[in-house]
C-alpha positions as CSV (number, residue, x, y, z in Angstrom):
1,M,163.5,73.4,47.0
2,D,165.4,75.2,49.7
3,A,164.0,76.0,53.2
4,L,163.6,79.8,52.3
5,S,161.6,79.0,49.2
6,D,159.5,76.4,51.2
7,V,158.5,79.1,53.6
8,L,157.9,81.8,50.9
9,H,155.6,79.2,49.1
10,V,153.6,78.8,52.2
11,L,153.4,82.6,52.8
12,R,151.2,83.2,49.8
13,L,151.9,86.9,49.9
14,S,149.5,89.4,48.3
15,G,149.8,93.1,48.1
16,A,150.0,96.2,45.9
17,V,151.8,99.4,45.3
18,F,149.1,101.8,46.3
19,L,150.4,105.2,47.1
20,A,152.9,107.9,45.7
21,A,154.1,110.3,48.4
22,E,155.9,113.6,48.2
23,F,157.2,115.5,51.1
24,T,158.9,118.9,51.5
25,E,161.1,120.1,54.4
26,P,160.3,120.2,57.2
27,W,158.1,117.3,57.6
28,C,157.2,114.3,60.0
29,I,154.5,111.8,59.6
30,S,153.5,108.8,61.7
31,T,151.7,105.7,60.4
32,S,149.4,103.3,62.2
33,S,149.4,99.6,62.0
34,G,148.9,98.2,58.6
35,R,145.5,96.8,59.5
36,N,143.6,99.7,58.1
37,V,141.5,100.5,55.0
38,L,144.6,100.8,52.8
39,A,145.6,97.3,53.5
40,G,142.1,95.8,52.9
41,G,140.8,95.2,56.4
42,E,141.8,93.9,59.7
43,S,142.1,90.0,59.1
44,E,145.6,89.8,57.5
45,H,149.0,90.5,58.8
46,T,150.5,93.5,56.8
47,V,154.1,94.3,55.9
48,F,154.5,97.8,54.9
49,F,157.3,99.1,52.6
50,H,158.5,102.5,51.4
51,W,160.8,102.8,48.4
52,L,162.7,106.2,48.7
53,I,163.0,107.5,45.1
54,S,164.7,110.9,45.8
55,G,165.7,112.9,48.8
56,R,166.5,111.7,52.3
57,C,164.7,111.2,55.6
58,K,165.0,109.5,59.0
59,A,162.7,106.7,60.3
60,R,162.0,104.9,63.5
61,L,159.3,103.1,65.3
62,V,156.7,105.1,67.1
63,E,157.6,103.3,70.3
64,G,161.3,104.4,70.0
65,G,164.5,102.6,69.3
66,E,167.1,102.9,66.6
67,T,166.7,105.8,64.1
68,L,167.5,104.9,60.5
69,D,169.0,107.3,57.9
70,I,167.2,106.5,54.6
71,G,168.6,107.5,51.2
72,P,167.7,107.3,47.4
73,G,167.2,103.6,46.4
74,D,166.8,102.4,50.1
75,L,163.8,100.2,51.0
76,L,162.3,100.8,54.4
77,M,160.3,97.8,55.5
78,M,158.1,97.1,58.6
79,P,157.8,93.2,58.6
80,N,155.8,93.0,61.9
81,D,153.1,95.5,61.3
82,E,154.6,98.1,63.7
83,S,153.5,101.7,63.7
84,H,156.5,104.1,62.6
85,M,157.6,107.6,61.9
86,M,159.4,109.2,59.0
87,G,160.5,112.8,58.4
88,S,163.2,115.2,57.8
89,D,163.0,115.9,61.5
90,L,161.5,113.4,64.0
91,D,161.5,115.8,66.8
92,I,158.7,117.9,65.3
93,T,155.1,116.9,66.0
94,P,154.1,114.3,63.4
95,V,151.1,114.3,61.2
96,V,149.1,111.2,60.9
97,A,149.7,109.8,57.5
98,D,146.1,108.4,57.0
99,T,144.7,112.0,57.2
100,L,146.9,113.0,54.3
101,V,145.9,110.5,51.8
102,I,143.9,111.7,48.8
103,P,143.0,110.0,45.5
104,E,144.1,111.2,42.2
105,P,141.3,112.6,39.9
106,E,139.4,109.9,38.0
107,G,140.2,107.1,40.3
108,G,144.1,107.2,39.9
109,M,146.8,106.3,42.4
110,L,146.4,107.4,46.0
111,R,148.9,110.1,46.9
112,I,150.2,112.3,49.7
113,N,151.7,115.8,49.3
114,S,152.7,117.5,52.6
115,G,155.4,119.6,54.3
116,G,156.7,123.0,54.5
117,G,157.8,123.8,51.0
118,G,161.6,123.0,51.2
119,E,163.7,120.2,49.7
120,K,161.5,117.4,48.3
121,T,161.5,113.6,49.1
122,H,159.6,111.2,47.1
123,F,158.5,107.7,48.0
124,V,156.4,104.9,46.4
125,C,154.7,102.9,49.2
126,G,152.8,99.6,49.2
127,F,152.0,96.6,51.4
128,L,152.2,92.8,51.5
129,A,149.5,90.8,53.2
130,C,149.9,87.4,54.6
131,D,148.7,85.0,57.2
132,R,151.0,85.6,60.2
133,R,150.5,82.1,61.7
134,L,151.9,80.6,58.4
135,S,154.7,83.2,58.1
136,R,156.4,82.9,61.5
137,P,159.7,81.5,60.4
138,V,160.5,84.5,58.3
139,L,158.7,87.2,60.2
140,E,160.2,86.2,63.5
141,G,163.7,86.3,62.1
142,L,163.3,90.0,60.8
143,P,163.5,93.2,62.9
144,N,160.4,95.4,63.4
145,I,161.9,98.0,61.1
146,M,164.6,97.4,58.6
147,R,166.5,99.3,55.9
148,V,167.6,97.4,52.8
149,P,169.9,99.4,50.6
150,F,169.7,99.0,46.8
151,G,172.5,100.6,44.9
152,A,173.3,100.8,41.2
153,D,173.8,97.0,40.6
154,P,171.8,95.2,37.9
155,A,169.5,93.5,40.6
156,S,168.6,97.0,42.0
157,A,167.8,98.3,38.4
158,W,165.5,95.2,37.9
159,L,163.8,95.8,41.2
160,K,163.0,99.4,40.4
161,S,161.6,98.3,37.0
162,L,159.2,96.0,39.0
163,L,158.2,98.8,41.2
164,D,157.6,101.0,38.2
165,L,155.6,98.2,36.6
166,G,153.6,98.0,40.0
167,K,152.9,101.7,39.9
168,Q,151.4,101.3,36.4
169,E,149.4,98.3,37.4
170,T,148.0,100.2,40.3
171,L,147.0,103.2,38.1
172,S,145.5,101.1,35.3
173,R,143.7,98.3,37.2
174,R,143.4,96.1,34.1
175,P,142.1,92.5,34.3
176,G,144.7,90.5,36.1
177,S,146.2,93.4,38.0
178,D,145.6,91.8,41.3
179,T,147.7,88.7,40.3
180,V,150.4,90.8,38.7
181,L,150.7,93.0,41.9
182,A,150.8,89.9,44.2
183,K,153.7,88.4,42.2
184,L,155.5,91.7,42.1
185,S,155.1,92.1,45.9
186,E,156.4,88.6,46.5
187,L,159.5,89.3,44.4
188,L,160.1,92.5,46.3
189,F,159.8,90.8,49.7
190,V,162.1,87.8,48.7
191,E,164.7,90.2,47.4
192,A,164.6,92.4,50.5
193,V,164.9,89.3,52.9
194,R,167.8,87.9,50.9
195,R,169.7,91.2,51.0
196,Y,168.9,91.5,54.6
197,S,170.2,88.0,55.3
198,E,173.4,88.5,53.5
199,G,174.2,91.6,55.5
200,M,173.2,90.2,59.0
201,P,176.1,90.4,61.5
202,T,177.5,86.9,62.4
203,E,176.4,87.0,66.0
204,Q,172.7,87.6,65.1
205,K,170.2,84.8,66.1
206,G,167.0,83.7,64.4
207,W,165.5,81.6,61.6
208,L,167.6,83.5,58.8
209,A,170.7,83.1,60.9
210,G,170.0,79.4,61.1
211,L,169.7,79.1,57.3
212,R,173.3,80.5,57.0
213,D,174.7,78.1,59.5
214,R,176.5,75.1,58.0
215,F,174.8,72.5,60.3
216,V,171.6,74.1,61.4
217,G,170.9,75.2,57.7
218,K,171.3,71.6,56.6
219,A,169.0,70.3,59.2
220,L,166.4,72.9,58.4
221,T,166.6,71.8,54.7
222,L,166.2,68.3,55.5
223,M,163.0,68.8,57.5
224,H,161.6,71.1,54.9
225,Q,162.3,68.6,52.1
226,K,160.7,65.6,53.8
227,P,158.5,66.8,56.7
228,G,156.7,63.5,56.9
229,D,159.8,61.4,57.6
230,P,160.3,60.2,61.2
231,W,163.0,62.5,62.0
232,T,164.7,62.3,65.4
233,V,167.5,64.5,66.7
234,D,169.7,61.6,66.3
235,S,168.8,61.0,62.6
236,L,169.3,64.7,61.9
237,A,172.7,64.8,63.6
238,N,173.8,61.8,61.6
239,Q,172.8,63.6,58.4
240,V,174.5,66.9,59.2
241,G,177.7,65.5,60.8
242,L,177.3,66.5,64.3
243,S,176.6,64.8,67.6
244,R,173.1,64.7,68.9
245,S,173.9,67.1,71.8
246,A,175.8,69.5,69.6
247,L,173.1,69.9,67.0
248,A,170.4,70.2,69.7
249,Q,172.3,73.0,71.3
250,R,173.4,74.8,68.2
251,F,169.8,74.5,66.7
252,T,168.1,75.8,69.8
253,E,170.6,78.7,70.2
254,L,170.1,79.9,66.7
255,I,166.4,79.1,66.1
256,G,165.0,79.6,69.5
257,Q,163.4,76.2,70.0
258,P,164.5,72.6,69.8
259,P,164.6,70.7,66.5
260,M,161.7,68.5,67.2
261,Q,159.5,71.4,68.4
262,Y,160.4,73.3,65.1
263,L,159.5,70.2,63.0
264,T,156.1,69.9,64.7
265,R,155.4,73.5,63.9
266,W,156.6,73.2,60.3
267,R,154.5,70.0,59.8
268,L,151.4,71.8,61.0
269,T,152.1,74.8,58.8
270,V,152.5,72.6,55.9
271,A,149.2,71.0,56.7
272,A,147.4,74.3,57.1
273,Q,148.6,75.2,53.8
274,R,147.6,72.0,52.2
275,L,144.1,72.2,53.8
276,R,143.7,75.7,52.1
277,T,144.7,74.5,48.7
278,D,144.3,70.7,48.3
279,G,141.2,68.5,48.3
280,A,143.0,65.6,50.1
281,S,141.2,64.0,53.0
282,L,142.2,64.9,56.5
283,A,143.6,61.5,57.0
284,A,145.8,61.9,53.9
285,V,147.1,65.2,54.9
286,A,147.9,63.8,58.4
287,E,149.9,61.0,56.8
288,Q,151.7,63.2,54.5
289,I,153.1,65.2,57.4
290,G,154.1,62.3,59.5
291,Y,151.2,61.5,61.8
292,D,150.1,58.0,62.3
293,S,146.5,58.8,63.2
294,E,144.0,61.5,62.2
295,A,143.1,61.9,65.9
296,A,146.6,62.9,66.9
297,F,146.8,65.2,64.0
298,N,143.5,66.8,65.0
299,R,144.8,67.4,68.6
300,A,148.1,68.9,67.4
301,F,146.5,71.1,64.8
302,K,144.0,72.5,67.2
303,R,146.8,73.3,69.8
304,E,148.7,75.2,67.2
305,F,145.9,77.0,65.3
306,G,143.0,77.1,67.9
307,V,140.6,75.2,65.7
308,P,140.4,71.6,64.3
309,P,141.6,71.1,60.9
310,A,138.2,70.5,59.5
311,T,137.0,73.9,60.8
312,W,140.2,75.6,59.4
313,R,139.4,74.2,56.0
314,R,135.7,75.0,56.1
315,T,136.2,78.5,57.3
316,L,138.8,79.3,54.7
317,G,136.7,77.8,52.0
318,S,133.7,79.9,52.9
319,T,134.9,83.3,54.0
320,G,138.6,83.5,53.2
321,I,141.8,83.0,55.0
322,G,141.5,86.0,57.4
323,S,138.4,84.8,59.1
324,A,140.2,81.6,60.3
325,V,143.2,83.1,61.7
326,G,141.7,86.3,63.2
327,N,144.1,88.8,64.3
328,A,146.8,86.5,65.5
């Protein structure tokens, strides 16, 4: 399994297509953080997305920054739960999107219809929920607002069919719909991340940039494939074909932290995921990820997640993942 697949496996994304929106010019809306009733509460990190079906609009973060032009087939995504604005004109006073949401009759799909009566713009919107602490490698490598263009290629047609299916599942809410929507959301996120990564400028830094690097990418793959091995910078450097100092410098410049610090965080992320899903003892989990003693594992885990591993497991088992991680 490659490093991106490893991280996405730990993410355990959930989500749903939940809203159809139609705006007419002139219009401008603002959205709050994803931690609201639409996203199912305040305990999980939320990634919002908007798929533009027809029309055009502009988008930017509420706090300012780059303004993006969004066209038909584009996916607008906010990976880091940031408030944002969309509209035909971002200089007019925005309407808070939450105040516009109304349900369809007989419990159908949520929808928004707003604007001044001019040219129409149509979106399908949704969210992905995940535990931010387990999602850091990917989320920290993505911008706060991103446009992912999808053209007329076969992959784009396939993705549109997935969104159409998600819309139908949201409307019907048949047995198993939650599982179907979670899988559809995960596929959407993976494809968006891959397309963003493929189009990144060569000078960009971050985890995704590290994956593309010949040497750093191989080092990441080795650590992800065998997190319990007794890796050192020397042993990684020998495997990837660089000197110790060259690998350490290259890795730190791209990833933002030294190799051994990254390895520690990844080991503990794997441990947290296993504690959530496996019945193995704490000692067995510690050994699997490279700790010689359960005591050392307990100390490291508490430093990283704020609670001992036994508390993490017990809390997740009794009240769900959000309770253990809070709003981190």
